[in-house]
Structure formats: structure tokens, C-alpha cells
C-alpha positions as CSV (number, residue, x, y, z in Angstrom):
1,M,23.2,-54.0,10.5
2,K,19.4,-55.5,10.4
3,Q,17.9,-52.0,10.6
4,L,20.2,-51.1,7.5
5,I,19.1,-54.2,5.6
6,K,15.4,-53.2,6.5
7,I,16.0,-49.7,5.2
8,C,17.4,-50.9,1.9
9,A,14.7,-53.5,1.4
10,V,12.1,-50.7,1.9
11,T,13.9,-48.5,-0.5
12,V,14.0,-51.3,-3.1
13,I,10.3,-52.1,-2.7
14,L,9.2,-48.2,-3.0
15,A,11.5,-47.9,-6.1
16,A,9.9,-50.8,-7.7
17,A,6.4,-49.7,-6.7
18,S,7.1,-46.3,-8.3
19,I,8.2,-47.8,-11.5
20,T,5.2,-49.9,-11.7
21,C,2.9,-47.1,-11.1
22,Y,4.3,-45.0,-14.0
23,A,5.0,-47.9,-16.6
24,K,1.9,-48.4,-18.7
25,D,0.8,-50.5,-21.7
26,V,-1.8,-49.6,-24.2
27,A,-3.9,-52.4,-25.6
28,L,-5.3,-52.4,-29.2
29,V,-8.7,-54.2,-28.9
30,V,-10.9,-55.4,-31.7
31,A,-14.4,-57.1,-31.8
32,K,-14.7,-60.7,-30.7
33,N,-15.5,-61.7,-34.4
34,S,-12.8,-59.4,-36.1
35,K,-10.2,-60.9,-38.4
36,L,-7.8,-58.3,-37.1
37,T,-6.2,-60.5,-34.4
38,T,-2.7,-59.6,-35.3
39,L,-1.6,-56.1,-36.5
40,Q,1.6,-55.1,-37.9
41,S,2.7,-51.6,-36.8
42,S,4.1,-51.0,-40.3
43,S,0.7,-51.9,-41.9
44,L,-1.2,-49.5,-39.6
45,A,1.2,-46.7,-40.2
46,K,0.7,-47.2,-43.9
47,A,-3.0,-47.4,-43.6
48,F,-3.0,-44.0,-42.1
49,K,-0.7,-42.3,-44.8
50,A,-3.7,-41.5,-46.9
51,L,-7.2,-40.9,-45.4
52,P,-9.6,-42.5,-44.9
53,A,-7.5,-45.2,-43.4
54,K,-7.4,-48.4,-45.3
55,L,-5.9,-51.8,-44.4
56,E,-3.8,-53.9,-46.8
57,S,-6.6,-56.2,-47.2
58,G,-8.6,-53.3,-48.7
59,G,-11.1,-52.7,-45.8
60,D,-11.4,-49.3,-44.1
61,V,-10.2,-49.2,-40.6
62,V,-11.5,-46.9,-37.9
63,I,-9.4,-46.2,-34.5
64,V,-11.7,-45.3,-31.5
65,V,-9.9,-43.5,-28.7
66,K,-11.3,-41.8,-25.5
67,A,-9.4,-38.6,-26.3
68,L,-6.8,-37.3,-28.7
69,N,-4.6,-36.1,-26.0
70,A,-5.0,-39.1,-23.8
71,P,-1.7,-41.0,-23.2
72,E,-3.0,-44.1,-25.1
73,A,-3.6,-42.0,-28.3
74,Q,-0.2,-40.1,-28.0
75,V,1.8,-43.4,-27.7
76,F,-0.1,-44.9,-30.6
77,A,0.5,-41.8,-32.7
78,S,4.2,-41.6,-31.8
79,K,5.2,-45.3,-31.9
80,V,2.8,-46.7,-34.7
81,L,2.2,-43.7,-36.8
82,G,5.6,-42.1,-36.2
83,Q,4.1,-38.6,-35.7
84,S,2.6,-36.5,-33.0
85,H,-0.9,-37.0,-31.8
86,E,-2.0,-33.8,-33.8
87,V,-2.0,-36.0,-36.9
88,L,-5.1,-37.9,-35.4
89,N,-7.1,-34.5,-35.8
90,D,-7.1,-35.0,-39.6
91,A,-8.1,-38.5,-39.2
92,V,-11.1,-37.5,-37.1
93,A,-12.3,-35.1,-39.9
94,K,-11.9,-38.0,-42.3
95,R,-13.8,-40.4,-40.2
96,S,-10.8,-42.6,-39.6
97,V,-10.7,-41.8,-35.9
98,I,-13.7,-41.8,-33.5
99,V,-13.3,-39.9,-30.2
100,V,-15.5,-40.9,-27.3
101,G,-15.6,-40.0,-23.6
102,S,-14.3,-43.4,-21.9
103,D,-12.6,-46.7,-22.3
104,A,-16.0,-48.2,-21.6
105,E,-17.4,-46.3,-24.7
106,V,-14.2,-47.4,-26.7
107,I,-15.1,-51.0,-26.0
108,R,-18.9,-50.6,-26.8
109,I,-18.1,-49.2,-30.1
110,V,-15.4,-51.5,-31.1
111,A,-17.4,-54.4,-30.1
112,S,-20.2,-53.4,-32.7
113,T,-18.2,-51.8,-35.5
114,P,-16.6,-53.9,-38.2
115,N,-12.8,-53.0,-38.8
116,A,-12.6,-50.9,-35.6
117,I,-9.5,-50.9,-33.5
118,G,-9.8,-49.4,-29.9
119,I,-6.8,-47.9,-28.0
120,I,-7.4,-48.3,-24.3
121,D,-5.3,-48.8,-21.2
122,V,-4.5,-52.4,-20.8
123,Y,-6.4,-52.5,-17.4
124,S,-9.7,-51.5,-18.9
125,I,-10.0,-54.6,-21.1
126,T,-13.2,-56.5,-20.6
127,G,-14.5,-59.8,-22.2
128,A,-16.7,-57.9,-24.7
129,V,-13.6,-57.4,-27.1
130,S,-10.4,-59.3,-28.0
131,V,-6.9,-57.9,-27.6
132,A,-5.0,-57.8,-31.0
133,K,-1.3,-58.7,-31.0
134,V,1.0,-55.8,-32.3
135,D,4.0,-57.1,-34.2
136,G,3.4,-60.6,-32.7
137,K,3.2,-59.4,-29.2
138,L,0.6,-58.8,-26.5
139,P,0.6,-56.1,-23.8
140,L,2.8,-57.0,-20.9
141,E,5.1,-59.3,-23.0
142,P,8.6,-58.0,-23.3
143,G,9.2,-56.0,-26.3
144,Y,5.7,-54.9,-26.7
145,L,5.6,-51.8,-28.9
146,L,2.9,-49.8,-27.2
147,H,4.6,-49.6,-23.7
148,Y,5.1,-46.1,-22.2
149,N,6.0,-44.5,-18.8
């Protein structure tokens, strides 16, 4: 009986670990002095209807990603823009999306560019940027929009 309980406990731990490994969150980061501390997904979707992207407040907005086919860009395109990540190709041509090589570069550009929003893995966040709330929620909070497996 004790051996069966140990086997069940190990199975539960392994199952939980595999779920944790595959469940991820995307963070939208902004410059420390940015006024974009809370973003509504509907406002972002509306901003990208016409390019170059403009926020309701009237300012241009630039999205910075490490790759258009990265999971972070794909989840942003599908869950916020409601389209496939190919739509970001048009935004690159209109200078509403900047593509760089790493999350560190995303952070560097966002920290120095007004109205820039970086899309990074939540575990890449540093003190150089602030995390913006999406629809009133931060990454790792229940109901956060940019959660994916």
C-alpha cells in the first residue's frame, strides 16, 4: 500500500511538473517612465487596425518582438489582435513592429523608446522596464489574457 501511494505521489508530481514546463505567460513591458501602465486588449487591437498603429490617446505605438514567429508574438497576434502572426509582417513594413534578436534587445529598445511595448517571456523581465497590465491583470494572475501552452 505504501508503495502504491509513493507511485501515485510521484505520478502527480511529474504531471504537475510537465504542465508547469509547458504553461507560459507573455509579459508586455514598457519604459519605466511610460504612461502606458495599463493596456486594454481592445485598444491595442483597434490601434493595429490601420497602420502605423496609433493609440486612442493619439500617440503612435511600436511593438518590439524578438521574432515574428516566436511564441510570444504568436500569442499576442492571436489573443490581442485576433489574427495570425502574419499580420505582424505588414506592421513591420509600416514601422509599427520592430524585430530584434533577443528578449534583452527588446528590453533595451523599449527602455529607450517612447510608446514602445515589448513582448517578452515573463521570465525575461528585468528592472530596466515596467510590466504593463493587460485588461487589468498582470502575468501569472488568474485570467491573464496572454497565457499559452
